C-alpha positions in Angstrom: 52.4 -3.5 -121.7 52.3 -5.6 -124.9 56.0 -5.2 -125.3 56.5 -6.8 -121.9 54.2 -9.7 -122.8 55.5 -10.4 -126.2 58.9 -8.7 -126.1 60.5 -7.0 -129.0 62.4 -9.5 -130.9 64.7 -8.4 -133.7 64.1 -10.2 -137.0 66.5 -13.0 -137.9 67.1 -11.4 -141.2 67.0 -7.8 -142.3 66.2 -6.3 -145.6 67.8 -3.3 -147.2 67.4 -1.6 -150.5 70.9 -1.6 -152.0 70.1 1.0 -154.6 67.6 2.7 -156.7 68.6 4.1 -160.1 66.3 6.3 -162.3 67.6 7.3 -165.7 65.3 9.0 -168.1 62.3 6.8 -168.4 63.9 3.7 -166.9 64.2 2.6 -163.3 66.1 -0.2 -161.6 66.0 -1.3 -158.0 67.9 -4.0 -156.1 67.1 -5.6 -152.8 69.0 -8.2 -150.7 68.3 -10.0 -147.5 70.1 -13.0 -146.0 71.0 -15.2 -149.0 68.3 -13.7 -151.2 69.0 -11.1 -153.8 66.2 -9.6 -155.9 66.4 -7.0 -158.7 63.7 -5.3 -160.7 63.9 -3.0 -163.6 61.5 -1.7 -166.3 60.4 1.2 -168.4 58.5 3.8 -166.4 56.3 4.7 -169.4 55.2 1.1 -169.9 54.5 0.8 -166.2 52.1 3.7 -166.1 48.5 2.9 -165.7 45.4 4.9 -166.0 45.6 6.3 -169.5 42.2 7.4 -170.6 40.7 7.1 -174.0 41.2 10.9 -174.3 44.9 10.4 -173.6 45.2 7.7 -176.2 43.3 9.9 -178.7 45.8 12.8 -178.1 48.7 10.5 -178.7 47.2 9.1 -181.8 46.5 12.6 -183.0 50.3 13.4 -182.6 51.0 10.4 -184.7 48.5 11.5 -187.3 50.2 14.9 -187.5 53.6 13.3 -188.0 52.3 11.0 -190.8 50.5 14.0 -192.5 53.7 16.1 -192.6 56.2 13.3 -193.5 57.6 13.4 -197.0 56.3 10.1 -198.3 54.1 9.0 -201.2 50.4 10.0 -201.0 49.4 6.4 -201.3 51.5 5.3 -198.3 50.3 8.4 -196.3 46.6 7.6 -197.2 46.9 4.0 -196.2 48.4 4.8 -192.8 45.9 7.6 -192.1 43.0 5.3 -193.0 44.1 2.7 -190.4 44.9 5.4 -187.9 41.5 7.0 -188.4 39.8 3.6 -187.8 41.8 3.2 -184.6 40.9 6.7 -183.4 37.2 6.1 -184.1 37.3 3.0 -182.0 39.2 4.6 -179.2 36.5 7.3 -179.0 33.7 4.8 -178.3 32.3 4.3 -174.8 33.5 0.7 -174.8 36.3 0.4 -177.4 37.4 -2.9 -178.9 41.1 -2.7 -178.0 41.9 -5.7 -180.1 40.5 -3.8 -183.2 42.5 -0.7 -182.2 45.6 -2.9 -181.9 45.1 -4.5 -185.3 44.7 -1.1 -187.0 47.8 0.2 -185.3 49.7 -2.9 -186.3 48.9 -2.0 -189.9 50.2 1.5 -189.4 53.3 0.1 -187.7 54.1 -2.3 -190.5 53.9 0.4 -193.1 56.1 2.6 -191.0 58.6 -0.2 -190.6 58.8 -0.6 -194.3 59.3 3.1 -194.8 62.0 3.1 -192.1 64.0 0.6 -194.1 63.6 2.4 -197.4 63.4 6.1 -196.9 65.1 8.8 -194.7 61.8 10.4 -193.9 60.5 7.0 -192.7 63.2 6.7 -190.0 62.0 9.8 -188.2 58.4 8.7 -188.6 59.2 5.2 -187.3 60.7 6.7 -184.1 57.6 8.8 -183.5 55.4 5.8 -184.1 57.4 3.6 -181.7 57.1 6.3 -179.0 53.4 6.5 -179.4 52.9 2.8 -179.5 54.9 2.3 -176.3 52.9 5.0 -174.6 49.5 3.5 -175.6 50.5 -0.1 -174.9 49.3 -0.1 -171.2 45.9 1.1 -172.4 45.7 -1.6 -175.0 46.5 -4.3 -172.4 46.8 -7.7 -174.1 46.1 -6.2 -177.5 49.5 -4.5 -177.3 51.1 -7.8 -178.3 49.7 -7.1 -181.8 52.1 -4.2 -182.1 55.1 -6.4 -181.8 57.6 -3.6 -181.4 
C-alpha cells in the first residue's frame, strides 16, 4: 500500500564498494559514488578497542621477559625494568593514570631505541618493544602520543 502512495524511486546515485583488501594486520577499503571517491586504510591492531588492563599487563609482561633475556648491560636492563615495573604497577590499579603509564613506557622506549642503534641484541628488543607499544596504544588513548613511535 505504501509503495503505491510513495512509489519506489531509485536513488539518483548509487554507491558501491570497489574493493576491500586485507593483508596481514592492515586493511584498505575504497568506495565511490557519482563524482565522489573515498578511501580508508589503517592498521587493524591500532583500530582494536576494548583492551583490558589485564590484556595490557600480559603484553607488558611479554616485554619484561624480552628485556630480561636480552644480552645487554645489567645497568641498561635494570633501568628499563624499573620503568616497566612502574608502568605495570599503574596499569594494575583500578583507575590507572594512563599518562603516567605512557611516560614510563616512553623511558623504556628511549633506552631501547638507543640500544637498537648501538647493539645487535638491541635491534631484536626494539622490534618486540614496538610491537607491544603499538598493541597497547589504543588502551593508552591520548597518552599513546608520548610513545612517539
